[in-house]
N, C-alpha and C positions, 0 to 999 in steps of 0.2 A: 396474155401473159398468165393470168391464173391456170388455163389448162397447162401451159408449161411447167407451171409450179406445182401442180398436181400430178400431173404426170413424173416428174422429178419425185416427188415423195413416195410416189406408187414402185418408181425404179429403185429409189432407195432401198425400200423395205424389202425387194427381191434381193438387192445386193447384198444387204443385211445377213438374210436369211440363207442364202447359197454361199455365201462366206465363212459364216460360222460353222455349216454344215461340212463345206470342204476343210475348213480348219481341223475340225475333230476327224475327219477321216485321215487327215495327212498326221496328224499327233496320233493316231490308231496306228498306222503303218509306221511310222517314225517315233516311236515312245520315248527316245532319249530327248527329242526337240523340246518337250515340255520342260523337263529339266534344266534345260540351258535357259528358259525362260525366268524361271525362277531362281537361279543360281548366277547369274550372267551379270547382277547389279545394274544392269541398263535401264530396266523395264521397273516402274511401279507395280506396286502388289495391287491385286485385285480391290481390296478393300479400300483403299484411297478413293476419295470422293472425286478426284480428276479424271479417275479412270472411265467414269461414266460418260464421259465424253467419245469414248472409243465407241460406243453406240449411237452419236450422232453423225460420226464422219462419212457412212453410207448415204444418209440423206442431202448432206452436202454435196457430195459427187452425183448423187442423183439429180439434184436439182441443176447442177453445173452441165451433168451429161445432158440432159433434157434441153437444156438451153441452147448446146452445142447442136444436138441433134435436129432441133427446129431451125437452124441456121443452114445444116449441110445435108439434110436427109435427101435432097434431090441429085446429090453425087454418087450416093448408093443406089446400084440397080439389081436387080433379082429377087429370088424368093425375101422372106422375111428371115431365115436363118443366113442367108448370106449377105445381106445387107446389114445386119447384126453383128455377124463376124467383121467385115469390112470396116464398120465403125468402130467395132471394140479394137481393131487391131491398129487403126491410128491412134486412138487414143493410148493405146498401150505402148506404142513405140513415141512417141510425144511426151506422157507423161510418167507411165510406170517405171520402163526401161532405164530413163536416165537416173530416176529417182533411185532404184534398186543397185546401179552401177554405183552412184557414189555412197548409198548405204554401206554394199560391201566394203569400198576403199576406206569409209569413215569409223564405222562401228566394229567392235570386238565382238562379231557375231559370227556364227559358221555359214560356211555356205549353203549348207542344207537349210537354215534358216532363210537367207536369202532366196533361195529356190522355191519355199514355201509361199514367204511372201508375194513373190515374182506369179507365181501359178495362181494365187487366192484372188490376187489384182486381177488377174486376166479374166479368171473365172467369174468375178463380180461384173466385171466391164460388159463382159459377154450376156449374161443374164440382165444387166440395165439396159442392153442394147438391144435384147430379144424384146424387153416390156416397150420400149419407146417405139421401134420398129412395128410391132403389134398395133398400139394403142394410137400413134401418131405418124401416119403413114403421109 
């Protein structure tokens, strides 16, 4: 269990870094997206202490993914890249897609924002899957 926990933290770190890089790139390509975060009234300001929890989320996901990977890794065949892709797609369709669907239906945010969250989540899941497929064969 210790190995799963440590790999989960490592996957979480990779997910945090790549997620932040992806988000910065997305905001660079679509500069109006950042103003939606700032003016929609839906999100807390970065200066609020609770926003620090944002940085913990990838580590929680990483640990959950590591546990799930440990239980299901024998189902995924092929190269590390393919195993990570199949694992991340499974997670994506079970967790991210339904969550983004209900987010679009219930939050007053643009489809572009939902698309950025969806793509960012997939990138993070794939990177986490790569770490797990490489480190826990």
